[in-house]
N, C-alpha and C positions, 0 to 999 in steps of 0.2 A: 553103499548105505547113504541115506540122505544126510546132508549137513544141517545142523540145528543152529539157528540164530537167536542169541540171547541179547536183549537190550537192557542196559542199566538205566533206571530212571529214578527221580527223586521227588516227583510231585504228581498230582492227579492229571495234569495236562500231559505229562510224559507217558503215563499209563495209556491214555487215550491215543496218543500218537503211535506208541508201540503196537497197539492193537490194530489201528487203522493201516499201519504200514506192513503188517503181516508177520510180525515177530513170532517166534515159536515159544519163547519164554521170557519172563521179566526177572531181572535181578533188581529188587526194590531196596532203595537206600533213602537216607536223608543226606543233605549236604554233600553232594557229589564233588563240589569244589574242594572238600577236605579229604577226598578219597573214598567217601561213603561212610555213613554212620547208620546205626540202627533206626529203621523207620518208625514213626509213631503208629499206634494201633489204628487210628482212623484212616491213615493212608494205606495201611496194610489191608484193611477191610475193603477199601475202594479198589485196590489192585486185585484182590481175590475175586471181587464181583465181576471183573473183566472176563473171567473164564479161562485166562491163560495160566499155566503153571507159574507159581511165584516162588522165587528163592529170596529169602529175606537176609539182608546183611545183618550180622550180629557184631557190632563194634560200638561200644558205649561212649567212646571219646576219640578225639583226634590224636595225632602223634604217632609214635612208633608202635611196635607190636610186642614190646616187653611188658608183660602184664604186671600190674601193681596189686597190693593187698585189696581183696574184695572184688577184683575184676572177674575172676573165674566164676564165683558165685553169682555175680550180677549177670554175666553172659549166659549161664545156665538158665537163670530165671527168664532172660529175654528169649532164649531158644524155646522154652515152654510156652511163653506168651505168643510168639510168632506162629508156632504150630497150632495152638488153640484157635488162632484167628483164621486159620485155613491155609497158611503157607505150605507148599509142598516140599520145601527144602530150606536149609539155612547155609550161610556162607560165613566162615570163621577163619581165624588165623592167630597164631601165638608163637613167639620166639623166645629163646633163652639169651642171656647176655652175650654169649659167644656167637650169636647169629643163627644157631641151629634151631630146628623145630622144637617147641616145648611139647614134648610128647605126652606128658602127664595131663596138661591142660587140654590138648587136642583129643586125647582119649576120653576125658570127662565130657567134652562137647559131643563126641560120637555117641556116648552112652545116653546123653540127654536127648539127642535127636531121635533115638529109637529107630523106627522103620523109615523115617523120612530121609530124603536125600541130604547129604552133607558135603559141602564144597570147601576145600582149602584154598583161600584166596591168595592174592599176590604177595603176601608175607613170604611165600616161598622164593620170590625173586630177590629177597634180601639174604637168603642163606648162602653159605660159601659155595655150595654145589647143588643147584636145583635138580639136576638129574639124579644125584644120589638121594635127595630128599623124596623123590617119587616112591622109592622102596618103603620109606618110613610111612608115608601116607597110605600106601597099599596095606601095610601091616596093621595100621590103625583102623582099617575098614572104611576109608573115605571113598566116596563115589566119584568125585571129580576134583580136578585141580585147575584153578584159573591162573594163568601165567603169561608173561611176556618173554619167557625164556631168560629172565634176569636182565633184560635190556630195557631201554626207555620205551621202545615200541616192539610189538610182536614181530614186525617185519625184520627189525634189527636182531631180534633174538630167535629168528626162524630155525637156525641150525640147532640151537639148544632145544627148542620146542620139539623138533624132529627126534632128537635123542631122548627126550622125556616120553614121547609117544612110544618109542621103542622099548624104553625101560618099563613102562606100564604094562606091556604085554597083554593089553585088553582087560586088565583087572580094574582099571578105572579110566575115566575119560579125561583127556587134557583139553581144556578150553583155552583157545588163543585169544588174548585180549590186550588192549592198549594200542591206540592209534589205528584201529581197524576201520577201513573206509570202503566205499564201493569201488574205488580205484585200485586198491591193493589186496582185496580179500581173495581174489582168484589166485594170485601169486602166493599168498600166504598159505592157502589150502594145498597148493601144489608142492610147496617147499617143506611143509611140516607133516602132512598126513593127518592133521586134526579133523575131527568130525563135528566140532562145536566151535563157534566163534562168538565173541563178546564185544559189543560196541555201545557207545553212548549215542551214536547216530545224531549228534547234536550240532546246533548252530548257535551263534552268538545272539543273545537276546538284546533288547534295547538297554543302553547303559542306565544305571541308576542316577538319580539327581544328585547334585553336588552336596546338598545337605545330608543325604543319607550316607554318602561317602565320608563327609567331614565328621559326622557323629559316630562313625564306626558300625553302622547298620548294614553296610555292604562293602565288599572288597573289590568291586569292579563289576563289569557286565557278567551276568550269569550265562551259562550255556543251557539250551533247552532242547529236548528231544524233538526231532523233526521227522514227521511221518514220511515225507518224500525221500529222505535219506534212508530210512528203514526200507522203503520199497526198492530203492536202488541197490541196497545191500542184498535183499532177497533175490532180485533179478540177476545180480552178478553171481551169486551162489548157484542159482539155477542154471545159468549159462555154463558155469564151470562144471557142474555135475553132468549136464547133458554132453558136453565136450568129452569128458572123461569116459562116459558110458559108450560114446561112439568109438573112442580109441580102443576100448576093451573089446567091443564086439567086432570092430573092423579088422 
């Protein structure tokens, strides 16, 4: 089966770069430097107009994934708004105080998404046992899980990701994400067996001026989606797929 490349972006230029580089799907956020927040409607409309499938992040604030009063209702509203704007899926996460999945909230999000795709994001990497959490996500009817295998990068968590793929038994798709580059994506695919990978495909932008930093309008240089990096990811994935096909038929 073909491997799918998802690129996470947080601005209109990133949408353009993802399309130009050959991405299969976009995860749309705002403020990627904060881990990704819910994108504004205008940006979502811009992304939908690209023609690629769009999965919208649903995360109304930065910080952890222990939800506060009003968060669930707000996120359900945001799910409805994102789907009304044309998103093909949504990306959500919620934990309890003990670090396990907040199944009540996640179930409410699944219901709100209806027939759209729904992805459990890297909140799962903060659970005590990401492999065990796969079963809960399957039972809730989730379509995909984005994970680094509980590690800082997907390569470091490759062994756990492979166990998550095995635990899913084809009921949902594991998307490997965090630190995925053209140089390591082939090894990641070989070690994990995932059929979807997630990357920012980003490079450092020009640093902000000193006044912006001093007044708190910026926290340092942003990273921006790079079409060339997307292309190299696509090429590395294609080479890996071709090599595996030859091994199978040879």
